C-alpha positions as CSV (number, residue, x, y, z in Angstrom):
1,M,0.0,0.0,0.0
2,A,1.5,3.3,-1.0
3,R,1.8,5.9,1.6
4,K,1.6,9.6,1.1
5,K,4.9,11.4,1.8
6,A,4.7,14.1,4.4
7,K,5.6,17.6,3.2
8,K,9.1,18.5,4.0
9,V,9.2,21.4,6.3
10,A,11.7,24.0,5.2
11,P,14.2,25.1,7.9
12,Q,12.8,28.1,9.7
13,Q,14.7,31.3,10.0
14,P,15.8,31.9,13.6
15,V,13.5,34.4,15.4
16,A,14.5,36.6,18.3
17,Q,13.7,34.7,21.5
18,G,12.4,37.7,23.3
19,G,8.9,39.2,23.4
20,V,5.4,38.0,22.6
21,M,6.0,37.5,18.9
22,G,8.8,35.1,19.6
23,K,6.6,33.0,21.8
24,I,3.8,33.1,19.3
25,H,6.2,31.8,16.6
26,E,7.4,29.0,18.9
27,L,3.8,28.0,19.5
28,K,3.0,28.0,15.8
29,T,6.1,25.9,15.1
30,F,5.2,23.5,17.8
31,F,1.7,22.9,16.4
32,E,3.0,22.5,12.9
33,E,5.5,19.9,14.0
34,S,2.9,18.1,16.1
35,K,0.6,17.8,13.1
36,V,3.4,16.2,11.1
37,E,4.1,13.7,13.9
38,I,0.4,12.8,14.4
39,K,0.2,11.8,10.8
40,K,3.0,9.3,11.3
41,V,1.1,7.5,14.1
42,V,-0.2,4.0,13.3
43,W,-3.4,3.6,15.3
44,P,-4.5,0.1,16.4
45,S,-7.6,-1.5,14.9
46,R,-10.7,-2.0,17.1
47,K,-9.9,-5.8,17.2
48,E,-6.4,-5.2,18.5
49,T,-7.6,-2.7,21.1
50,V,-10.3,-5.1,22.4
51,T,-7.8,-8.0,22.5
52,T,-5.2,-6.0,24.4
53,C,-7.9,-4.8,26.8
54,V,-9.1,-8.3,27.5
55,A,-5.5,-9.5,28.1
56,V,-4.9,-6.6,30.6
57,V,-8.0,-7.4,32.5
58,V,-7.2,-11.2,32.6
59,V,-3.6,-10.6,33.8
60,T,-4.9,-8.1,36.4
61,L,-7.4,-10.6,37.8
62,V,-4.8,-13.4,37.9
63,I,-2.3,-11.2,39.8
64,A,-5.1,-10.0,42.2
65,L,-6.1,-13.5,42.9
66,Y,-2.5,-14.5,43.6
67,L,-1.9,-11.6,45.9
68,G,-5.1,-12.3,47.7
69,V,-4.2,-15.9,48.4
70,V,-0.7,-14.9,49.5
71,D,-2.1,-12.2,51.8
72,L,-4.6,-14.6,53.3
73,G,-1.9,-17.2,53.9
74,L,0.4,-14.7,55.5
75,S,-2.3,-13.3,57.7
76,K,-3.3,-16.8,58.9
77,L,0.4,-17.5,59.6
78,V,0.8,-14.3,61.7
79,A,-2.4,-15.1,63.5
80,F,-1.2,-18.6,64.3
81,I,2.2,-17.3,65.5
82,L,0.7,-14.6,67.7
83,S,-2.0,-16.8,69.3
């Protein structure tokens, strides 16, 4: 699949760093560069997003179950030692 090539941004002339106009120019440059970078992002499909979400939920539940069992075991051990 052919991809569109991003426009090459010509090097900007240095602007004096002082004053409001310098800050406005920096902000404008930031948004122009951000727009170019956002076009490079490869967003996941809906199927990939759902699959990843399910994997995260399953791993979280397994770890929570493991930590719950360990906590219960240690609390029973401490209760046995102290009684």
